[in-house]
N, C-alpha and C positions, 0 to 999 in steps of 0.2 A: 449404238447409235442414237443421238439425241432425240427425245422425245417431248420434250416441254415439261421437265419435270422437277423439282427441286427434291433430292433425298436427302433425308435428315437420320443420322446413326448418333444414340444417342447413348453413353452409360450409363447404367443403371444406379442407384445410389449405393453406394459402399463399393464399387467396381471401375475401375478404368481412374480416370481424374476426377469422380464424382466423390464427395464428402457422405460421412454418415457410415451409420451399417445397413445392409441389406436384407431384406426378408424376400425369398423365391417365390412368387405365384401368391401375392399376399395382398389384402387389400390397400395397407398402406403403399407398394408398388405401382397397384393399379390408378391410385390416385395423384402420386406421381407421372403416371404416362399420361391420366388425364390433363394435368399440367401443360406438359408439354405437347399435348395436341391444342391445345388452345391458344398456347405461345406461338406454335406455327402458323395457327392461322392469322395471327394478328400482324405478322410481320409485313413489311412493305411489297417484299418479291410472292407474296403468298396471295392468292385467289381465294382464300378465307374456305376453301374445301380442301379436307385432309384426308387420305387414303392412310390403310396399313395393308403392310405385306411382308411375307417372310413365312419361312420352315422352322418348323421344330419350335426352340422357345422361342422365335421371333413369330411362331404362328399361336401357340396357346397362352402366350401372354396376351393377346388381341382378345381373347374371351374375356378376361376380368375388366378390362378399360372400357368395351363397348358393352358392357352391361351395366356401366355408371353414366353412357349416355352423354358423351361430351356433347356439347351445341355444333361445334364443326366439323364433328368426324363424321364424314360423307360415304366412306366404304370400307369394306375390311377384306383382305384376302388372307386368310388363315391356311395357309398351305402343308395341310400334316401337321397337325398339334392336338394332342389328346388333351379331353377337358375332363377328365377326373383322375386325380393322382394315384389316388388309392386303387381303384377298381381298373384303371389303365394303366398303372407302370409300376407301383410301388408294393402292391399287395393283388394282383389280378386272381381272382376268385377265393380271394384272403391268403394265397400261398406265398411267400416272402420270394419278392426279386433279390439274388444276392449276387448279380453281377453288375449289371449295368448302373442301375441304382446306387450301391454305394462308391461306383468309381464315378459319377457325375455327381454325388455328394463330395466327395474328396477332392473332384477337380474345381467346382464350385467354393468350397474354405479356401484352398490353397490362392485362388486368384481374386479375392473379394473378403469383404470383412461383414459377414452375417451374422445374422442376430441368433440363429437356429441351426444344429444342424442336423440336415434333413436324415442323414443316416440313422444318427441317433434318435429322433423321433420314430422312423421307421420300425426298428426294432424294439421301442417302449409301446408302441401303439398298434396290438395285432389287431383290432377293433377299430372299427368305424366311430370317430369322436366327434368332439367339438375342434381340434383340429386339424383333421381331414376336411373338415366342411368347410373352413375357415378358407382352403385353397380350392374350393371347389367353385367356379363361377356360376351366376346366375342365368342360365342361358337362357330363359323363356324373358329376360329384361333386355336381349339385343333385336335391333328395328331396324340396324342398319342394312343396309345392300351388302350382301357376302356371296363371295365365291370363294367355296370350300373345297378343297382337295381332300379325299377319303382315298387311298390305296387299299389295294386287295393285298398288299407285299409287306406291310408295317405291324402284323400282327403281335410281336411284342414289345410294341411302344405306341403308335400313333392313329391303327386303324378303327378302335373301336371308337373312342373319342370322337374322332372326327364324325363318323356317320350319325352318333349320338346328339353331335350339337346341329348337325343339318337337321335332322328329324326334331329339335326340340326349340330353336331358336326363332323367336317372333317374326323377323324380318318377313316383310310381303315380297322381298324380291331377294331370293337369294337362289342359288347355282351350286349343283355336287359335281365336281370333275374325278372322275377316278380312274385306274390304272394299274397295271400290276406289273411295272417295271422298276426301275431305281428311282428311288428318291430322287434325288439330288440331279439325275443325268434327265427325268422326267419335267423336272420345274425347270431347268435352263432349256429343253428343246424347244425348237421353233414353233411348234404346236400349242404349248402350254404357255410360251413368251406372248405369243400372238392374242391367245384366248384371255390372259390378263390386261393386257394393252386395252384391248377391247372394251373389256368391263370398266377399267380406269377412266377411260377415254369418256366413256359415256356420265359416268358418277360423277367425275371429278370436274371435266370438261363442258359436260354438255352435248357431246357429239351424238350427234342423230344417227346411229350405226347399226338398228335393229337390233340392240341388245336384248330389249326389254321382250324380243319375240323369240328369242332362243330358248328351247326347251330345258325345264331346271337342272335333267340329270344329264351329264354325257357318260354314259354305260362303256366301260370296256370290257369284252370276255374273250378270254384265252383257252386255246386248246392246249397248248404245251406254255411251257415257261419262257419260249420264245415266239412262239406263234399267236399272233393276236388272229383271233377266230372273226370277230365283228365289232366297230364300234358305231353304237346305238342313241340315237336321244330317246329318251324317256319323261315322262310326265312328272313320277312319283319315284319315291323310295321307300320300302322295296315297292316290287314291279306289282301293277294291279293285276296283270296277267299270271301271275303267280297261284301255281296250284299246290298247297302246302300237303307233300305226301309223307305218312309215315310208313317206315320200314322199321317191322319189328325185328328183335333182336329173338334168333332162335338157339337154342342149345348146342347143337351141330354147326355152329360159327356161319349162319348164313343168317342176310337180310331178306325178309320177304315180307310183300305187302301184306299177307294175310297173317292173324295172328299166330303167336308159336304155345305149343303145347309145354307143360311147365318143365323145365329142368334149370342149371348153373352151369355157369362155368368160372372157374377159379385160378388165380396166378398168384404168382410170389410180387408182394409190392416192391421188391429190388430185381429186375432182371428181367421180371416178366409181362408178360402180355397176354389181354384175351381180344381177337380178331375175329370180326363180322363183317363178310362179302356180300355183295351183290351183284350181277350179271346185267348192267345196262341193256335193256331189251331194246331201244330204238334210240337215234340221236337224241340227246336232250341236254339242255342248258340248264344248270343249277349256280343260280343267282339271286345272294341274299344269305342272311343268316341259316343255320341251322340251331336246332335244338335237340338237345339227349334227356331222355327221360331214362334212370338207372336204379334200379332197387339194390341197394348195398348193403353186405354185411361184411364186417372186420374180425378177422379170428387172430388171436394173437395181440391186438393195439386196440383203443379207442378211438382211433382217426385214422385218415388215409386222405393224402392229395391225391387227386386220379386228374392225370393227364389224357386228355380225348381228342383224337385228330383223325381227318379224312384223307385216302390217299387214291390216287386214280393210278391206275396200273393196264397195263397193253400186255396181255401176257402174263410173262411173270415177272417185266421190266417194269418201276415206277416211273412214272413221268412225274419229273420235278418243276418247281416256280419259284420265281425271285421270292426273296422273304426279309426279314429284318437285317440290318447293319452290311446288305450287302453280300450276304448270304444265299447263293442261288441253288440249292436240292430243297427247299423248303415244301411241305403239304399244301393240297388245295385249302386245307382249314385248320382251324384247331380250336381248343376251348380248355380250361382248368377249374378245377374247383377242391378245397377245401372242406371234406365232408360235412364237418361240424360247423361249418357256416352254409347250410341248404338251406336256412329260412329265406322265404321269397320276399321282396317288395311285391305285393300283391297288386298296388296302383299304377306301378311301373311295368310291371311285365306283361309281356303279349304269350300268347301259343308257340309263338316261333321266336321270342327274344327273351328268356328268364334273366331278371335281375333279383341280386342278393341282398339283402341288407346289412349284413357286417356285423351287427351290432350284439350278437353276443354269439358263444360255441356252444356248441349241443353235441357233447361226445356220446359215443355208441357204447352200448351193452354189452353184454356179451350173449349170444346170439340172437342179437336185435338186427331187423331189416329196415333200412330206410329208405324214402323215395328221394331221389338226387335229380335235380334239372341242372342242364350244364346248357352254357351257351358256348356256340362255336360262331367264329367270327365271319361277317359277309366276306364272301367270294364270288368270282363270276366264270364260271368253268364249264367247256363243252365236252361232254362224254360222248363218244361214239359208240355205235349199237354192239355189245361183246365187248368193249371196253369195262374193267370191275372198278367200282367203289368199294374200298377197304374204312371200314372204322377199327381202330385200334384205341383201345383203352388200358392204362399203363401205370405207375404208382412213381414215376418217376419223369421228370424232362425228357423230350425225344433226343434232342440233338446234345452231345458233348459240348463242356466249356473248354473249349479249345480252341484258339487262333487260327489253326491250320485246317484241321478238319470240320470242327463245330459252329454252331452259331454264336459266337463270339460276339459281343462279351455277356450273352443274354443267359443268366443263370437262374434255376428256382430250389426253394427247396423242395426233397424229394420225400417220401411218406418213410415214417418208421417201418422198420422189418416187420412185417405181418403176411397173412395170406387175405386176399381180397377175392370175395365171392359176389357174382354179379347173377341175380335170379333174374329170369327170364320166364315168361309165359304163364299161363292158367292166370291168378290173380294178380301176379307182378308184370304188368303190361310195360314192357323195355320196348322203345322206341326211339329211332332218329327220326325227326322231322324235317325235310330236304324242300327246298325252294322249286321245285319244277318249272322251269317253261319250257315249252316245244318248240324247236324251230321252225319256222314256217317250211311246210314240205314233209315234215319229219310224219312217220307211220305211226300208230298205236301200238304195234309189236306186241311183245306178250306181256298182259301185264304184272305177272308174279313168277319172277325169276329168281334163284338164288343159288348161289356157288359156297363150297365149304370156305372156311377161313381158314386164319393157321391154327395148329394147335397152341394151346397159353404154353408158354414154358415153366 
């Protein structure tokens, strides 16, 4: 249906019919984009107000140009687009992504004329350096009105960076649209299309449609992968009513609200796992990021790659959710960290969201036990009384690199073969910090309940 807009699709420098050599997500590309915005604003068919809209690369490229503040850029809609290539995509937690990143790099190299080979640079640069920094937008310089989609279903790619951008940009008028459905199905859904149109009608056409009065956060809470529990309007993210609750890891495989006695769990880095479980005592929404503090020892290696995830169980059956790349058997949430990259960026970290510097690698010595803080990405899930929250910790990715049964094409470098020891209790206070939001009418239940997790393999 015609809505009164002119849509401009542009070939990037080095791609399609454009001349020159391209440089993905670079300052040069952003300057080209700046000129395109200003050119469009000067055309006789233009009102002089330019908006940007799109998913994935058409979203993440908006961060770079918006930070340059083109005078005629009036609104942006980055609909699921990461904002930190290193942390969100190429090396989350310092762990090398060996699935979609090389595929994306090869496709880009074949379809255009690139100055840099992204895969070659990824392999050559395991630590954060000037090359990665140059690809990272100055989010704090973005002041234009923004409608940002950040899903709970794209943890392998766009989720982290979209939430981070919403929190960090300087725009006084910004909205966060969350969901846990399929990326493209949600973008083209009638509700999302209507929201985008209302946003652009106001900021590009000047329509008085109440957009400024819409609460900043559209929050979707799911009970299962298919069942939406609630869609709420909130004022901030994370939610102000959040009760950040520590669940302590116990050596018997339980999570409890009281600290543990000293003990340890050990597992093989390849094929092994340590699990810790909590019987949810009353109906509870867990909405927001989670943070895991572990005390880690490696036997037989100087480093380890830790993959952590939260699952929801009903009895013995797992409740699964939409994930990245159309995978529909995903966890509630997940995180990962290379232990040698454990140094925190203290200026950017919060108790519920650790951020790591990735500027140096600190190997472990024999017998050394080190504290490790791991970010688990945002989610919004209803747990019913009697259901189980289970925390899994292992040394390799949760799903196989398989186009039929795995979370293809996501693939992450596993740990080298060793035994990983998780110390908990006593002076090693290991805990999972969860974002508890009690649904209206739910009772307090039993404050400290635990159930046994599965034995380590």
